[in-house]
N, C-alpha and C positions, 0 to 999 in steps of 0.2 A: 645411524638414525637419520631419517629424512627431515630436513629443516622444515619448520612450520610454514614457511613461505611457499614450499613446494607441495604441501599436502592439501591445499584448498579443494581441489577437485575430489580427492578421495573422501574428505570429511563431508563435503556438501552432498555428494552423491548418495551417501548412506542415509541422509536425513529425510524422514517422512514428515517432520514438523520443524518449524523454525521459531525459536523464542528470541525476541529482540529487546535489548535494553532500550530505554526511551531517550534519555539525555545523551546525545552523541550520535548513535546510529540512526535515530529517527529525526531528531531535531536538536538545535542548540537552545535549550530551554531558557538559559539566562543571557541570551544575546542582547535582549532589549533591557531587561532589568538584571543587573549583574549579580553573580553569586556573592562576591565580597560585600556588596552593599546590603544584601539580605542578611549575611552573617553579622555585619556590623549592627543591624537593627536587632537581631536576636541577642547579641552580646549586651546591648543597651537595655533590652527587656529584662535580661537576667539580673543585671546590676540594679535596675530600678526596683526589683523585688528583694533587694537586700542580700543577694547572694554574691559572694566573691568568685571570680573566675580563677581557676587554676592557672599558674604561670604559663603552662604550655598551650593554653587556649586563648590567651589574651590577643594573639594575632591570627587566630584561626579564621581563614576566609572561605572555608567550605561550610555552608549552612547545614548540610546533611551530617557532616562529621561532628559539628558542634551539637546538633540535636542528639546524635548517637551518644556523645560523651555525657550529655545532661543526665542520663539515667544513673550515672555514678555519683556526680557531685551535686545534682539538684533534682532528685526524683520527684519532688513535690511540684516542679514546674513543667514536667513532661507534657501534660495535657495542654497547658497554656502555650508552650513552645510549639507543640504540634499544630495547634490552630493558627498561630501566627505564621509558621512556615508554610502551611497549606495555602493560606490567603496570599502570601507573597508568590508562591509557585503558580497559582491560578492567574495572578496578574501577569507574571512573566510569560506563561504559556499562551496568553492571548496574542502575543507578538513574536513568539518563538519562530526562528528561521528553520525551514525544513532542510535536512541534510541532503546534499546532492547524491542521487542514486538510491535514496531510501525507498522510494516507492517504485523504483525499478525492481528492487528485491521483492517488494510486496506483490507486484504484478507477476513476477516470475514464480512466486510461490502459488498464487492463485491458478496460474496457467498450468502448473505441474501437479496440482492436487495436494499441495502441502498445507497442513494446518499452520495457523499463525497465532502467536500470542505475544503481548508485551509484558516484560518482567522488569520492574523498575523499583528503585528506591524513592522515586518521586511519588507524590500523592496521586491517587486515582482521580481525584477531582481535577488536578492539573492536566493529567493525560487526557481526560475526557474533554476538557476545554480546548486543547489543541486539536484533537481528532474531530471535534464538532465543528471546527471552522470550515472544513470542506467535506463534511459528511464521510469521514474516513473510518469511523468506528466499525462499520460493517465488514471491513476486511479482517478483523481480528476476532477469533473465536473466544479469546479471553484477554482481559487486561488485569494484571496483577500489580497493584501499586503498593505503596508503603502503608502498613497498618498502624495501629496505635502503639505498638511495642517496638521501640527502636532496635532492640537486640535481635529482632527477627528480620531486619534489613539484610540484604546481601552484604557480606559474604555468607550469611546463613543460607543453607540450601532450601529453606522452607518456601520462599516465593517460587523457586524453580519447580519444586515438587507440586505446588498448587497448580502451576501452569500445565504440567504433565498430566495431572488428574483431569483438568478441564478439557484437555485435548484428547484424553484417553490414549496416550501414546507411551511406549516404553522409553526409559531414559536413553538407552543406546540407539533408539530410532529418532532422537531429536538432536538439535544442535542449538546452542545459545550464541548469539552475536552480541558482543559487548566490548566496551572500550576501556575497561578498568580491570585491575588485578582482582578486585572483589567479584567481578563477574566471573572470572576464571575460577576462583576459589569456590564460589557458590555452585557453578555448573559441575565441577568435578566432584564436589561433595555430594551432589545429587546423582552422580553417575552419568552426566551429560557432557558430550564433547563441546568445546568452546572455540569459536572463531574470534580472534582478537581483531578489533577494528582500530588500526593505528592511524588516527586522524591528526596527529601532531608529531613534530620531529622528536625522535628518541623514544616514542611510545612503542614502536615495533620491537625494539630490544627489550623493553621492560615487560611487555606482554609475553614475549617468547620466553624470557627468564622465569616468568610466573607459571609457565606450562601451557600456554595456548596451543591447541592442537593444530591450528592453522592461523595465518595472519593475512589480512587484506587491508590495503591502503585506499582502495576505491570501491565503494559499494556497487557501482555499476559493473565492476569486474565480478563481484560475487553474484550479482543478478544474472550475468551471462552464463556463469557456471551452473547456477540453479536451473536456468531455462533449458540447458541442453542435457540435463540429467533427469532421470526418473520420469520421463514423459509417459503418462498413462496411456493405455490402449484406448483410443477413442471409439465410442459407439456412433458418433456423428462427426461429420467434417466441420472443422472450425477454422476460422481465419482471424488474425489479429493484426494490430498495427504496432508500430514502434512508439506510439504515444499520441498520435493525432487521430482525426476522424477516419472512419472507413467510408468508402464511396462505392455505390453500385452504378456502373455505367453500361448502358445498352451496348451490345456487341457492335452494332453498326456505328456507334459514336466513339469507340475506344481510341482511335487515332487522335481524336479531338481533345482527349484528357491528357495533359502534359505533366501533371503532378507538381513537384517542387523543382525549380531550376537548380542546376548544379552549383551555381555561384550566388544563390540567394543570400541576402544579408539577414541574419537572425534578428537583428534589431529593427528591421524595416519591413513591416507586413506587406507593403506594396510590392516587394520584390519576391514574394513567396509563390506567385503564380496561382495555378488552380488549387494547390494545397492551401494557400492563404485564403482563397475564397471559401473552401470547405471549413476552415477553422473559424470563420465568421458566422457559421450557422449556429443559431441559438437553440437550445433544447435537444431533445433526443433524435430528431429527424428534421430534414429540410430538403429543398430542391434547388438545384443550380442548372443553368444552361450548359450543355455540352454539345457544341456545334448547333445543329438544328434539332437536337434531341434534348432530353433532360437527364441529369444524374441525381440519384437519391443519396443524400449524405446521412450517415449514422454518426451522430456527434456525441458530445458530453463526456463519454467515458471511452478510454482505449481498451475496451473489453473484448475478450474472445467472443466471436459471434458465429452462429450457425443459422441455417434457413430450413424451415419445415414447409415444403411445397404444398402439402395437402391443406395447410391452413394459411398459406401465404404469410408466414410468421417468421420474423427474425427474433432469435433469442440471444440476448447478450448476457454473458456470464459475469455477474458482478461479484457474487460470493456464494460458494457452496463447498461443502466438505469433499465432494466428489462429483464427477460428471453424472454418475448414476443417480445421486440425490437430486441434482438439477433436473435431469430428464423426468424423473418420477414426479416432480412437482410442477411441471409445465401445465398439465391440465388444470390443476388447482389454481395456478397463477392466472391462466386465461379466464377462468370462471370468476375469480374474485377481483380482477384488475379494475381499477378506476381509470377508464380510458380517457385520453385527451385528444382532441382533434388537432392534427398537425398539417392540415391542408390537403392538397391533391398532387399526384405525380402522374405525368403522362409519359409512357415509354413505347418505343417501337418494337419491343419484344425482349427476349432473353438477354442477360448481361452478365458481367463479372463483378464480384464484390472483392475489394482489395484496399490496401493502405493508400490513402489519398496522396501520399508523397510520391507514389510511383506513376510512371507514364503508362497509359492504358494499352499501348501497343507493344510493351516490353515486359509482358507478364509471364513469358514462357518459363523462366527460372525463378519466379517470385511467387510467394504464397497468394492464392486467390481462390475464390469459390464461385462456381457457376450457379446462377440463379435462373431457373426456367420460369418465364412469365409470358402470358399471351399479351400481344399489343393491346393498349387501351389506357384509360385513365382510372387511377385508383385513389380511393380515399385513404389517407394515412392516419392511423391512430396509434398512440404511444402510451406506455404505462411503466412505472417503476413498481415492482411487486416484491414483497417479502412473504412468500407463502408459508414459511415456517421460520423459527428462530435459526439464525446462522445461515440462511439461504436468501439470496436476493438476485433478481434479474430485471433487466429492462426488456420489454416487449415492444416490437414495432410490427404492426400488422397492416396489410394492404387489403382493402375491401373494394370490390367492384363498384364503380360509380354507375348507377342505373339512371337512364334518362327519365325525366319527369313524366308522370302518367298523363 
């Protein structure tokens, strides 16, 4: 039998949709407000209502397990405990630390057309609080949080089944990424493969023993595997970055764009070169000098981007179930967009769109997109548009600046 450490590519490649546990794979919910302190508050709440704690729960420091157990020894307090736990989770989620690599996985799923859902034993309100901090809810087609019945928390398969229904995907065509044995049990009970995220020493062995189909210790590794598998056949040419802004540099000015220096200091923006200048652009678009010419920066989101020359329109794929859906909705998005003025851009002519970390004269073996434009000055207008549920895009359009009459 192939060890789960060696099956990651096989398991990830089959997945048409990715279900992700929240606490652990997405963020550390209780990094700011600790789980033991919340459990202590719940124990005190139980005792204050005249209910004795069973001996095995007197030192229970997992608030979710304490809540689950309450159905047996204090069913009359379930609603009260549910409200108290949710309030504590929401407070904790407001300062939760994002897991390194989590949104690399999200971006890889978006880029390869995989549906995304969160499946968690934490409350939906807490998950929404975290996602709302940086407008990240749009990446997930479904968020399945804890309901009012503790017995339906994972390892019950019910939350996993609900996510499958929301994504309209078969169990065998999905994968769940989780960091606990209850994730593995819930996934397998629903017929879904499970990738165990071993984020602490000894956890890889426990997850493997529980039957994880694959094990990963670094979510960036999982993101890389997802990014190179199941690439859909594109109808349009797309270019994306490794996480920073994209930049459009006129061909004549390409040697002037030097990207990020090889020895730049991640903690010192002044050492980041042209890439650092691009990172300082606010909003969806802005302009920088590139020698005697100007470069157009597409900022804010490291989103896959294409260019429609007939409309002089950059389309940035924020979220959509498929490229076909996104393309279908572009006319509606343009028609309904609430455009904002982003200034003007003067160019000497056609250029190349690429990751701003790259040097402009070294693109031969790097992803880039040719943009045909006549020389001139263009008005830049931008918009974030959600033309339908579960579809979002950023539009950047160039309009000819006409001389005053």
